[in-house]
C-alpha positions as CSV (number, residue, x, y, z in Angstrom):
1,M,23.6,43.8,51.3
2,N,22.9,44.1,47.6
3,D,23.9,47.3,45.4
4,Y,21.3,49.9,45.1
5,L,20.5,53.6,44.2
6,V,18.5,56.0,46.2
7,K,17.3,59.5,45.0
8,S,16.1,62.0,47.0
9,L,15.2,65.7,47.4
10,A,16.3,67.6,50.3
11,F,15.7,70.8,52.0
12,N,11.7,71.1,50.6
13,G,12.9,70.6,47.2
14,Q,15.9,72.4,46.6
15,V,18.5,70.1,46.1
16,R,18.2,66.9,44.7
17,A,20.6,64.6,45.8
18,Y,21.7,60.5,44.6
19,A,23.6,58.1,46.7
20,V,24.3,54.4,45.4
21,R,25.8,51.5,46.8
22,T,28.3,49.7,43.9
23,T,30.4,47.1,46.3
24,E,29.2,44.2,44.5
25,S,29.1,45.4,41.0
26,V,32.7,47.1,40.8
27,G,33.6,43.6,42.5
28,E,32.2,41.5,39.5
29,A,34.1,44.1,37.2
30,Q,37.2,43.7,39.6
31,R,37.0,39.2,39.2
32,R,36.2,40.0,35.5
33,H,39.1,41.5,34.3
34,Q,41.8,41.0,37.2
35,T,41.9,45.1,37.9
36,W,44.9,45.8,40.2
37,P,44.2,48.1,43.1
38,T,44.7,51.6,41.4
39,A,43.3,50.6,38.3
40,S,40.2,49.2,40.1
41,A,39.6,51.9,41.5
42,A,39.8,54.0,38.8
43,L,37.1,51.8,36.9
44,G,35.2,51.4,39.6
45,R,34.8,55.4,40.4
46,T,33.9,55.7,36.6
47,M,30.9,53.0,37.1
48,T,29.7,54.4,40.4
49,A,29.5,57.8,39.2
50,G,28.1,55.9,35.8
51,V,25.0,54.2,37.6
52,M,23.9,58.0,39.1
53,L,24.1,59.5,35.9
54,G,22.2,56.8,34.4
55,S,19.4,57.2,37.1
56,M,18.9,60.3,35.8
57,L,17.9,59.0,32.0
58,K,14.2,57.3,31.8
59,G,13.1,54.1,29.8
60,E,15.5,52.5,27.6
61,E,17.7,55.3,27.6
62,K,22.1,54.5,27.8
63,I,24.8,56.8,28.2
64,T,28.6,55.5,27.6
65,I,31.5,56.9,29.2
66,K,34.5,57.4,28.4
67,V,37.8,58.3,30.0
68,E,41.1,59.4,27.8
69,G,43.1,60.9,30.8
70,G,46.6,60.1,28.2
71,G,47.8,58.1,31.6
72,P,49.0,54.4,31.7
73,I,46.3,52.8,32.6
74,G,44.4,53.2,29.1
75,V,40.7,54.4,28.1
76,I,38.1,53.7,30.8
77,L,34.7,52.7,28.8
78,V,31.5,52.4,31.1
79,D,27.9,51.6,29.9
80,V,24.9,52.6,32.2
81,N,21.2,52.4,31.7
82,A,18.4,54.2,33.4
83,K,17.4,50.5,35.5
84,G,20.8,50.1,37.1
85,D,22.6,47.7,34.6
86,V,26.6,48.8,34.4
87,R,29.2,47.6,32.6
88,G,32.9,48.8,32.2
89,Y,36.3,47.9,31.4
90,V,40.2,49.4,31.3
91,T,42.4,48.8,28.5
92,N,45.0,48.5,30.9
93,P,43.5,46.2,34.1
94,Q,46.8,45.4,35.3
95,T,47.7,49.1,36.3
96,H,49.0,49.8,40.3
97,F,51.2,52.4,42.0
98,D,52.3,53.0,45.5
99,L,49.8,55.0,47.2
100,N,49.7,59.4,46.9
101,Q,50.9,61.6,49.2
102,N,47.6,61.5,51.3
103,G,47.8,57.4,51.5
104,K,45.1,57.0,49.0
105,L,45.5,55.0,45.5
106,D,47.1,57.2,43.2
107,V,44.1,57.3,40.3
108,A,45.4,60.5,38.9
109,R,48.9,59.2,38.1
110,A,46.8,55.9,36.5
111,V,44.5,58.2,34.5
112,G,46.5,60.7,33.3
113,T,45.3,64.8,33.7
114,S,46.0,65.7,30.3
115,G,42.9,64.4,28.6
116,T,39.2,64.4,28.2
117,L,35.8,63.1,29.8
118,T,33.3,62.1,27.0
119,I,29.7,61.4,27.6
120,V,27.6,60.2,25.7
121,K,23.8,59.8,25.6
122,D,21.0,57.6,24.2
123,L,17.5,59.1,24.4
124,G,16.2,57.2,21.3
125,L,16.8,59.9,18.9
126,R,18.4,59.9,15.5
127,E,21.0,62.0,16.8
128,H,23.2,60.9,20.5
129,F,23.6,63.9,22.6
130,T,28.0,64.1,23.1
131,G,29.2,66.6,26.1
132,Q,32.9,66.8,26.2
133,V,35.3,68.2,29.0
134,P,39.2,68.5,29.6
135,L,40.1,66.2,33.2
136,V,40.8,68.8,35.6
137,S,42.0,66.4,38.4
138,G,42.3,62.7,37.0
139,E,40.6,61.6,40.4
140,L,37.0,61.7,38.5
141,G,35.0,62.6,41.6
142,E,35.9,66.4,40.4
143,D,35.8,65.5,36.7
144,F,32.4,64.4,37.1
145,T,31.8,67.4,38.8
146,Y,33.0,69.6,36.6
147,Y,30.8,68.4,33.4
148,L,27.6,68.7,35.4
149,V,28.3,71.8,36.3
150,S,30.0,72.7,32.9
151,S,28.4,70.7,30.5
152,E,24.9,70.3,32.1
153,Q,24.9,73.8,33.9
154,V,24.0,71.9,37.2
155,P,25.8,73.7,40.3
156,S,27.1,69.5,41.4
157,S,28.8,68.0,43.9
158,V,29.9,64.2,43.3
159,G,31.9,62.1,45.8
160,V,32.9,58.6,44.3
161,G,35.4,56.5,46.1
162,V,36.9,52.1,45.9
163,L,38.6,50.5,49.0
164,V,40.5,47.6,48.5
165,N,41.7,44.6,49.9
166,P,45.1,42.8,49.9
167,D,44.1,40.0,47.3
168,N,42.2,42.8,45.2
169,S,38.9,42.5,45.5
170,I,36.9,45.2,46.4
171,L,36.4,45.9,50.2
172,A,34.1,49.2,49.7
173,A,32.4,51.5,46.8
174,G,29.7,54.0,46.1
175,G,29.4,57.2,45.9
176,F,27.0,60.9,46.0
177,I,25.7,63.8,43.5
178,I,24.0,66.5,44.9
179,Q,22.5,69.2,42.7
180,L,21.3,72.5,43.5
181,M,18.1,73.6,41.7
182,P,17.4,76.8,40.8
183,G,16.4,79.1,43.5
184,T,18.5,77.5,46.0
185,E,18.6,79.6,49.1
186,E,22.1,81.3,50.5
187,S,21.8,79.7,53.7
188,T,21.6,76.1,52.2
189,I,24.5,76.3,49.7
190,A,26.8,76.8,53.0
191,Q,25.1,74.3,55.3
192,I,25.6,72.0,52.6
193,E,29.5,73.3,51.6
194,N,30.3,73.1,55.2
195,R,28.8,69.9,55.5
196,L,31.0,68.8,52.3
197,S,34.2,70.4,53.9
198,S,34.0,68.1,56.7
199,L,32.6,65.0,55.4
200,E,34.9,61.3,55.4
201,P,35.5,60.0,52.5
202,I,32.6,58.2,50.4
203,S,34.3,54.7,50.7
204,K,35.2,55.3,54.5
205,L,31.5,55.8,54.8
206,I,30.8,52.6,52.8
207,Q,33.0,50.4,55.1
208,K,31.5,51.7,58.4
209,G,28.0,49.9,56.7
210,L,26.3,53.2,55.9
211,T,23.5,52.4,53.5
212,P,22.6,54.9,50.6
213,E,20.2,56.5,52.2
214,E,22.5,57.2,55.6
215,I,25.2,58.7,53.3
216,L,23.0,61.1,52.3
217,E,21.5,61.6,56.0
218,E,25.6,62.2,57.0
219,V,25.8,64.7,53.5
220,L,22.5,66.9,54.1
221,G,21.9,66.3,57.7
222,K,19.1,63.2,58.5
223,E,16.3,65.8,59.0
224,N,16.7,67.5,55.5
225,V,16.5,64.8,53.3
226,K,13.6,63.4,51.8
227,I,14.0,59.7,49.7
228,I,11.8,59.7,46.5
229,D,12.8,56.7,45.2
230,K,15.1,53.5,45.1
231,M,16.3,51.2,42.5
232,P,18.9,47.8,42.3
233,V,21.8,48.2,41.0
234,K,24.2,45.0,38.9
235,F,27.3,44.2,36.9
236,Q,24.9,43.6,33.5
237,C,26.3,43.1,30.0
238,Q,24.4,43.4,27.3
239,C,26.5,40.9,24.9
240,S,25.0,37.6,23.6
241,K,26.0,35.4,20.6
242,E,23.4,36.7,18.6
243,R,25.1,40.0,18.9
244,F,28.2,38.4,17.7
245,M,26.6,36.8,14.9
246,N,25.0,40.0,13.5
247,A,28.8,41.4,13.9
248,I,30.0,38.4,11.8
249,V,27.5,39.0,8.7
250,S,28.4,42.6,9.0
251,L,32.0,41.9,7.8
252,G,30.9,40.3,4.6
253,A,31.3,37.0,2.6
254,D,34.7,36.9,1.7
255,E,35.9,37.9,5.3
256,I,34.1,34.6,6.8
257,Q,35.3,32.8,4.4
258,A,38.3,33.9,5.0
259,M,38.0,32.7,8.6
260,I,36.8,29.0,7.9
261,D,39.8,28.7,5.6
262,E,42.3,29.9,8.3
263,D,40.7,28.1,11.1
264,E,37.2,26.6,10.0
265,K,36.1,27.9,13.3
266,A,35.7,31.9,15.2
267,E,35.4,32.8,18.8
268,A,35.0,36.3,19.3
269,E,35.2,38.1,22.9
270,C,34.0,40.6,24.7
271,H,35.8,44.1,26.1
272,F,33.4,44.6,28.8
273,C,32.4,41.0,30.3
274,H,35.4,38.6,28.9
275,E,32.8,36.3,28.2
276,T,34.0,34.4,25.2
277,Y,31.1,32.9,22.2
278,H,32.5,30.2,19.6
279,F,31.3,29.7,16.3
280,S,31.4,26.5,14.0
281,K,32.5,26.0,10.9
282,E,28.8,25.3,10.1
283,E,27.5,28.2,11.7
284,L,30.3,30.2,9.9
285,E,28.8,28.3,6.3
286,S,25.5,29.7,7.8
287,L,26.5,33.6,8.3
288,K,28.5,33.7,5.3
289,A,25.0,32.5,3.4
290,S,23.0,35.4,5.6
291,A,26.1,37.8,4.9
292,N,25.5,36.9,1.0
293,R,21.7,37.8,0.8
């Protein structure tokens, strides 16, 4: 099954809901960065939440998510757009700990709890919108919930999960976001809270083979959910040789000449996908000429 996201309205429009399967996308990130299980869970949860937040955007809009919790994993950085394209990396991908007291991957220990969750929205305007909140748990689902409630003033519940195979590959990943619209009835809120309190972990639901549609039915009740849109999701990097060429030109002619003098070539690696781009002496000479113009 390919990754995809669904958007829905529930309880006659009182609730907006999203659910996504990200197993393949998180798996691609794991393969590219060779993340160990706890790092995979942290990166995968952030990517999953990012995809759902990105689906709330329009057109060419995009967001960048930065998690800086002060833990050994370092910074988690995720880019996502409105079309379901997502990419991400962690500073220290080979981070792993024993399971926590609940028998789960100890994401909070890896991420840390004394930092911030920052979301920068590029809406195509001159100024970007930046929202930042302190981390409340380091488990990330609760942190994204707190962001939506405090920074965007939307009562929400975020569930994200990643299961990792013994060989470090990704077994299952996905999540949901439930948002209450203004004027939601108390009886509806009580019903949702009751279902959430008895819900299995999201990753377990995906492992069982539940689709995003079925996940929302599990969370909200089949009779209450109306699917309004569906969107493919994939790991997709926006890097290119041309972008790195522009970056080299921006260094200036002197810096480029230093590259030529030292190595007669250059290479650049993308942090997000580990793609490596090589530049010959002739290409550097051409870029130097462009920098002189």
